[in-house]
C-alpha positions as CSV (number, residue, x, y, z in Angstrom):
1,X,13.8,-12.0,29.8
2,X,17.0,-13.0,28.0
3,X,20.3,-13.1,29.8
4,X,21.8,-10.4,27.6
5,X,19.0,-8.0,28.3
6,X,19.3,-8.7,32.1
7,X,23.0,-7.9,31.9
8,X,22.3,-4.7,30.0
9,X,19.7,-3.6,32.5
10,X,21.9,-4.3,35.5
11,X,24.8,-2.4,33.9
12,X,22.5,0.5,33.1
13,X,23.6,0.5,29.5
14,X,22.0,0.2,26.1
15,X,21.9,-3.4,24.8
16,X,23.4,-2.5,21.4
17,X,26.5,-0.9,22.9
18,X,28.4,-4.1,23.7
19,X,28.1,-5.2,20.1
20,X,29.9,-2.1,18.8
21,X,33.4,-3.3,19.5
22,X,32.7,-6.7,17.8
23,X,31.3,-4.9,14.7
24,X,34.3,-2.5,14.7
25,X,36.7,-5.4,15.0
26,X,35.1,-7.2,12.0
27,X,35.4,-4.1,9.9
28,X,39.0,-3.6,10.9
29,X,39.9,-7.2,10.1
30,X,38.4,-6.7,6.6
31,X,40.4,-3.5,6.1
32,X,43.8,-5.0,6.9
33,X,44.4,-7.0,3.7
34,X,43.5,-4.3,1.2
35,X,45.6,-1.8,3.2
36,X,48.7,-4.0,3.1
37,X,48.1,-4.6,-0.6
38,X,47.9,-0.9,-1.3
39,X,51.1,-0.3,0.8
40,X,52.8,-3.0,-1.2
41,X,51.9,-1.4,-4.5
42,X,53.0,2.0,-3.3
43,X,56.3,0.5,-2.1
44,X,56.9,-1.3,-5.3
45,X,56.1,1.6,-7.7
46,X,56.6,4.6,-5.4
47,X,59.3,7.2,-5.8
48,X,62.8,6.5,-4.4
49,X,61.9,3.3,-2.6
50,X,62.6,2.6,1.0
51,X,66.2,3.5,1.7
52,X,66.3,2.1,5.2
53,X,65.0,-1.4,4.5
54,X,66.5,-2.1,1.1
55,X,70.1,-2.2,-0.1
56,X,71.2,0.3,-2.8
57,X,71.0,-1.1,-6.3
58,X,69.0,-4.1,-5.0
59,X,65.9,-5.6,-6.6
60,X,62.6,-4.1,-5.9
61,X,61.7,-7.3,-4.0
62,X,64.5,-6.8,-1.5
63,X,62.8,-4.4,1.0
64,X,59.3,-3.7,2.1
65,X,57.5,-5.2,-0.9
66,X,57.7,-8.9,0.2
67,X,56.8,-8.0,3.8
68,X,53.7,-6.2,2.7
69,X,52.8,-9.0,0.3
70,X,53.1,-11.6,3.2
71,X,51.1,-9.3,5.5
72,X,48.4,-9.0,2.9
73,X,48.2,-12.8,2.4
74,X,48.2,-13.5,6.2
75,X,45.3,-11.1,6.6
76,X,43.1,-12.6,3.9
77,X,41.4,-14.9,6.4
78,X,38.4,-12.6,7.2
79,X,37.8,-12.1,3.4
80,X,37.9,-15.8,2.8
81,X,35.4,-16.5,5.6
82,X,33.2,-13.7,4.3
83,X,33.3,-15.1,0.7
84,X,32.7,-18.7,1.9
85,X,29.5,-17.6,3.8
86,X,28.3,-15.2,1.0
87,X,26.2,-17.9,-0.6
88,X,24.3,-18.4,2.6
89,X,23.3,-14.7,2.9
90,X,26.0,-13.6,5.3
91,X,26.5,-10.0,6.2
92,X,29.5,-8.2,7.9
93,X,27.6,-7.5,11.1
94,X,26.9,-11.2,11.5
């Protein structure tokens, strides 16, 4: 009997339940970069802009747009890992 099945039996739980948070975490990490990219596009081309974070009569790159761009770039790591493993038959659930 494997150690993971022993732990699942002692805890009285189903063996697939502990994997759920890990799978959800992987999906959320993949959702971050596209979400920030969408928010960047909406901020850049949206109506009225962000009055709190940008100065009046400033450039469109003076407010939230650069922040969302940087956040999108910083969260590209999971996508790059997924694309680098794609040739070896990788899947999101790992």
